VEXDO-300908 format. One record per residue (C-alpha): residue in three letters; chain; x, y, z. Coordinates in pm, whole numbers, plus 50000, padded with zeros to 5 digits. Layout:
N
{site ALA,A,{X,Y,Z}};
...
This chain:
85
{site MET,A,{18993,82468,86654}};
{site PRO,A,{18881,82833,86652}};
{site ALA,A,{18666,82963,86935}};
{site VAL,A,{18403,83237,86915}};
{site THR,A,{18271,83456,87193}};
{site ILE,A,{17930,83618,87154}};
{site ARG,A,{17891,83929,87365}};
{site ASN,A,{17575,84120,87459}};
{site LEU,A,{17336,83835,87383}};
{site SER,A,{16999,83924,87532}};
{site ALA,A,{16863,83710,87813}};
{site GLU,A,{16560,83628,87597}};
{site ALA,A,{16776,83506,87311}};
{site HIS,A,{16986,83298,87552}};
{site ARG,A,{16675,83136,87701}};
{site ALA,A,{16532,83068,87354}};
{site LEU,A,{16864,82913,87250}};
{site LYS,A,{16861,82682,87552}};
{site VAL,A,{16502,82578,87479}};
{site ARG,A,{16585,82511,87114}};
{site ALA,A,{16892,82311,87217}};
{site ALA,A,{16683,82101,87456}};
{site GLN,A,{16427,82036,87181}};
{site HIS,A,{16708,81904,86960}};
{site GLY,A,{16869,81708,87243}};
{site ARG,A,{17198,81895,87242}};
{site SER,A,{17388,82148,87447}};
{site ALA,A,{17351,82522,87391}};
{site GLU,A,{17703,82525,87246}};
{site ALA,A,{17623,82242,87004}};
{site GLU,A,{17302,82421,86905}};
{site MET,A,{17496,82741,86831}};
{site ARG,A,{17739,82542,86614}};
{site ALA,A,{17448,82387,86423}};
{site ILE,A,{17283,82727,86371}};
{site LEU,A,{17606,82883,86246}};
{site GLU,A,{17684,82589,86014}};
{site ALA,A,{17335,82604,85863}};
{site ALA,A,{17365,82980,85813}};
{site VAL,A,{17704,82985,85643}};
{site ARG,A,{17697,82646,85469}};
{site PRO,A,{17339,82591,85350}};
{site ALA,A,{17257,82250,85204}};
{site GLU,A,{17137,82407,84878}};
{site ARG,A,{17466,82587,84812}};
{site LEU,A,{17639,82534,84480}};
{site ARG,A,{17892,82255,84495}};
{site LEU,A,{18152,82308,84224}};
{site GLY,A,{18233,81941,84169}};
{site SER,A,{17867,81848,84133}};
{site ALA,A,{17806,82141,83897}};
{site LEU,A,{18101,82042,83674}};
{site SER,A,{17989,81680,83671}};
{site ALA,A,{17637,81780,83568}};
{site LEU,A,{17777,82009,83298}};
{site SER,A,{17988,81730,83148}};
{site ARG,A,{17687,81493,83150}};
{site THR,A,{17476,81760,82976}};
{site ALA,A,{17751,81807,82715}};
{site GLY,A,{17761,81429,82663}};
{site LEU,A,{18123,81384,82770}};
{site THR,A,{18232,81033,82860}};
{site ASN,A,{18533,80900,83050}};
{site ALA,A,{18691,80814,82713}};
{site ASP,A,{18663,81181,82610}};
{site LEU,A,{18829,81293,82931}};
{site GLU,A,{19108,81034,82892}};
{site THR,A,{19173,81161,82538}};
{site LEU,A,{19193,81519,82664}};
{site ASP,A,{19428,81412,82944}};
{site ARG,A,{19660,81228,82703}};
{site SER,A,{19679,81525,82467}};
{site ARG,A,{19756,81795,82724}};
{site ASP,A,{20100,81952,82754}};
{site ARG,A,{20280,81808,83058}};
{site THR,A,{20577,82045,83042}};
{site PRO,A,{20623,82205,83384}};
{site ALA,A,{20545,82574,83396}};
{site VAL,A,{20837,82814,83425}};
{site PRO,A,{20815,83005,83754}};
{site LEU,A,{20757,83377,83731}};
{site SER,A,{21066,83581,83815}};
{site LEU,A,{21000,83906,83996}};
{site VAL,A,{21367,84008,84001}};
{site GLN,A,{21504,84203,83705}};
């Protein structure tokens, strides 16, 4: 698992982090992980699978429609691209 080192963190920020961690009942390291996760992976982010599912419901597609599309698609394997001439 990757490790991160944070340099030049002010003493005030470090103290505030420890207080916040104690309030949440976790270590300072666990608190930093939670803060970073919340910052880069917010709960309200767009989830592609959910968006596609909602789109198909809005369009009125059913499982039968999707099965029909699946049966009619070309299953021939793609020919690999040749970069050598």
